[in-house]
Every structure is written in structure tokens, then in C-alpha cells.
N, C-alpha and C positions, 0 to 999 in steps of 0.2 A: 625679501631677503636683501642683505647688503651685497655689494659686488663680491666681497671675499667669501661670504657664505655660498653664493651662487657658484663660484668657481670651484670651491672645495666639494660641494654636493655633486657637481657634474664630473669632475675629474676623478673623484673617489669611486664613481660608478663606471668609469671608463667611457663616458658619453662624449663623443666628438661630433664635429659637423655642425655644432651650434655655437654661437658666441659664448665664452665662459661666464659672462655677466648677465646672460639673458634672463635668469630667474629674478634678478634684481630690477628688471625693467618690465616685468609682467604686470599688466594693468588689472587691478582688482576692483571690487565695489566697496572697499572700506576707506574711511576717511579718518586721519589722525585727529584725536581730541574732539571728535564730534559730540555734540550735546544730545543725550538720549531723548527720543521723541516719545509721545504718549503720556498718559496720565497716571500710570501705575507708579506708586511710590516704593514698592518692594518687588523686585524682580527675581525670578528663579535663576540660579547659577549652574552652569554646566562646565565641567572641567574636561578638556580634551588632551589625550596623551598619544603621541605619534608612535610609529613602529621604530624598531631598533635601527640606528644610523640616520633616521629621518628627523627633519626639523618640524617644529610646530607649524611652520608655514604650509606644509603639505595638506593640512586640514583647514586651510583658509576658506574654501568653498562651503564647507559644512558650517564653520564658525560664522561666516557672513549670513547664511540662511537663518541660523538660530537667532543671531542678534537682530535680524530684521523682523523676527516674530516675537520680540520682547524678552529675550534671554540675555543675561550677562554671560559671556563666554570667556573662560580663561584657558588659553593654549599654553602648554608647558614644554619648554625645551629641557630635557634631562641632561644636564651638563656632563660632558665626556662620553655621552652615548650617541650624539649626533655627529655626522661628518663635520659639521661646523656650527658653532654658536657664537654670535657676535654680541659683545657686551657694550653698554653705552659709552664706556671709556675707550673703546676701540680694540680691546683684547678679543681674540678669537680662539676659542678652545676647539679641539678636534676630538675624534672618536677614540680615545685611549682605551675604552672598554673593549673594542674589537681586538686589540692586541693581546688582551688577557683571556679572551673567551675560551680558547682551546686548552689553556693550561690551568684554568680555574675550575675546580670541582664545584658542582652546584651553581654554575654561573647564572643560569636563567632564573633559578629560585631566588638568588641574591638580588638579581636585577628587579624582579617583581617586588620584593620587599623594599628595595631602595626607592622604587617609583611610588609605592604606597606612602612612604615617608615623605617624598617630595610633595605629593598631593596634600597630605595633612599640613605640611608647612605652608603651602600656598593658601589653604583655607584659613589657617591661623593669621596669615598676613592680610587676607581680605576681610575677615570677619572679626578680628580681635579688637581689643580696646583702642589700639592705635594703628589703624589700617594703612597699608603702604600705598594704596591706590586712592586718588582723590574722589572717585565715584563710588567708593565702597558702600556708602550709605544707601545706595540703590538696591543692594543685595538683601534678599530675604534669607537669613541663615537657616530657616526651617525647610527650605526647598532647594536642596543641592543634589546634583547627580553627576555622573561621569560616563564618558564614552572614550574608547581607545581603539587604535588600529594595531593589529599584530600583537606584539608583546605588550603594547599599550592597552589592548583589550583584555589580555590576561591580567595585567596590573589593575584593571578596574575591579576584578574580583578580589584581589589582594587588598585594595583600598577599601572596598565595602566591608570586608572582614575586619579591617584594622580601625576603621573610623565610622562611628555610628551616625555622624552628620550626613553621610552620603546615602540618599534614600533609594537610589536606583542606578543600574549600570548597564552598559552595552559593550560587548566584545565583537569587534568587526574583524573577522578573519584571523583570529589569533589563537594558536595552540596554547594550552594552559599547562605549564610545567609542574605546578604544585596542586595537588588535589584539594578540593573544598573539604574541610573537616567533616567528620561523620555527623556532627550536630546540624550541618546544613547551613544554607543561606536563605533567609525568608524574604528578603527584599526583592522587588521586581528586577528581572534581568532578561536581556535580549541577546541571542546569538544571531549574528548576521554575517553570512559567509558565502564564498563562491561555491557553486554547485559541484564543480569537479572534485573538490577535496572535502567538502563538509556535508555531503549527503550521508545520512545514517546508514551504517552497514558497509561503507566503502573502505574502511580501514585507514591506516596512516594517521594524519593529524586529527582526523575527526574523532578518533577514539578518546581523546581527552574530553571532548564535549559529551560524548556518550557516557563516559565515566562520571562526569559531574552533573549531568542532567537530572538524575534522581535526587541529588543533593540540593538542587535549587527547589526549595519547598514553597516559595511564594508564586506570584504571577510570573509566567515565563513564556517565551516564544523562541522558536528555532526556525529561521528563515534562510533559504539559500537562493542565490541569484544565478540564473543560467547565463553563460557567456562571460562572466566576470573573471578577472584574475586578481591577484593579491593587491595590485595597485589600484584596482577599480574603486576602492572605498576611500581613496584619497584624490587629491588634485592631479596626481602624477599621470594617470591614464589620459585625462583631458589634455594636459600640457604636451604629452607625447603625441597625441593626435594632431595638435596644432603645430608641432615642430616637425611632423612627418616622420616620426620614429615609430616603427612597428614593434609593439610590445606583446603581440600575440593574443590580444583580447578579442573575444567574439562579440563584445558589446562596446559600442562607441563610448568614449569617455564622458561626453555630455550626458548621455542616457544613464550611465552608471552613477554619475553624481546626482542626477535627478532622483533616482531610486534611493540612494543613500540618504539624501536630504529628507525625502518624504517619510521613510520609515523611522529614521532617528527622531525627526521632529514629532511624529505621531506618538512615539513612545514617551517622549518627555512631556508632551501636552497631556497625555493620559495620567502620567504618574507624578508630575510636578504641578499641573494645573487642574487636575481632577476633571478633565474633559474626555469622556469616552471616545475612542477612535475605532470606527468600523474597519478601518484599514488593517488593524491588528487582529481582527477576529476571523477573517476568511480571505481567500485569494481575491484579488481585484482585477477586473478587466483592464484597468489603467496600467497595471504592472504585471503583464503575463509572464515576465521573466522570473517572478518571485514565487517560490514554492514554500508552503508551510510543512514542517516536518514534525513527526510525532514518534520518537524513537521507541517509547514503551508500546505504543499500538503496533509498531512494526514488528517488534519481537513477538507480541501476542499473535499477530497475523501469521508470522512464520511458524509458530507452534501449531496453529490450526490449519496450516497449509493454504492460507488464503492469499498470502503474498502482499507486498506493498504496505507502506506505513506512512505515506505522505500523499498530499493531494495538491 
């Protein structure tokens, strides 16, 4: 982040006790203008969309991991939805959308549709006849997918429905305001959320996943992570640990990032590289925090009095 972005991100959340520009000095493993390594001439593209008020920067750890395994990754700042977005000319936009949220009917539905349009625009800019990025020739336009956190995860569904170029999607801990249409969505999809809110049958936010689960008619998985909180699927839990800020997570930030990276990358390896991933087929002793959920089986078990629908 730039110093201005860092200060606005922290002050808007009421975070004190750390230098306001600290997020602009965070050391990452990314290098500006690096030349891609490897021999592949056409690489799969993954689009990442952050949660409401968050910057694309909070998904840096995930983006770096995917890039290091041969993916082109495009992180999107949805202008006026982040606490701060700095442009190359020095302008900084703020989260004007937050000011209209309470007074705007259908706010979240409009937000999803707007983000889907943002994603299509970015794909046009990266894969069109006159691409905006010098390295765009590396992208294989037939292998594009999307993952998002919170409303960014919900927007992944909207983007898949709106743009046939996106082959697969992931919702990380995001409630879905708009139902999937009755005709369903046949492309691969992964739900990845915190156990406390997204375990089938627990009510609350999880009901939107239960509503849409039968409408996901292609390959699908529903995974929940014990000890995770909403921020666990971003860099924020790790940064909070490093800064000594207690965010109430039962899972260390480094561990939650490791889990997120492993399952997100496995999903994209399977569906963009056609490399089957055992990690997605059954629980792994490497990640005992992760539970596979099967809502339909749970309902059937409840009818039969057997109880339980996940393992």
C-alpha cells in the first residue's frame, strides 16, 4: 500500500497503537516488474476480489502463492468500495459506497452486479486486442477463474453467471445476497468458510450457501475451517498477529493463510490445469482444521434420525 492507503485503512477501522503508515512498509515476497520464470508460454489467469472496504492488497499472500506456482493473478480494487485506493497520478479515492449502504435499497445486489462488471472489464483489458498490461501475452484466455473474499466471494458467483470466460470460482467466507437462478450454475465452485458461521444447519449467514448449494450443478465442495474468523482468509489475521492485535481468532494467522493457499491452489490446479487433487476429495491429516460438508446428506440423515452430515 501507499502511505495514504495505509493510514486510511487503519484509521477507518479505528486501529491505533501502530504507526499509520505501517502497511506501506510491510515486506512482501513480490517484486515490481519481475520477469516471469518457467517455460510455459500461456498461463492461467486468476482474478481476486477483496471484501467490502478492503483493498486488493489484503489478498497479497494468496496472490503471491498462486503467482509462484505459475498463475497470472489480477487483484482488483473496486473503486469507491475500499477505504482507500491510490491511483498512479496520486489521487486517492475513499469508500463512498459505505455512506450510501443504509439508504440504498438492494445495495448488496447492486454491489455484486457492479463487481461482476468490473471483472469483465478487467478481462477485456487483459485479453482484448490491445491489452493494457505489457505481459498480457502470457495469459491463456481459455483458462480464467476467480476467487473472492466476503462480498468478493459472492461477486464470484455473479461474475461466473455474467461472463462465460470464467471457468471456475471460489467464495471465501461470503454471504450471497442474490440467489443463483433456477437454471443453476454448472461450472466448478468452492465454498471455503469459517466453521463458526458456515457449518450447515447453523442458520444465519450459512443459509445463503444452503439455498444455493443445490443450484451448483457442476463440481462443488463446501469446506469449513475450525478456529477461523472472517479475516483469516486474508492477510489481515497474519498482520494482526505480527502487530500484537487480538482479533479473536482461534487459529494463528500464518496457519490460516497456509490453509487458504493450499485449498485455493488445489482447486485451481484441478480446474485450470486438469491436475486431479486428492486434497479436494477427502479430509487431510495435514489440515485437520478443515471439514468437508455435505448439506444434502445432512438433511437426509436428519430425516432418517442418523444425525450428522459432514466428516
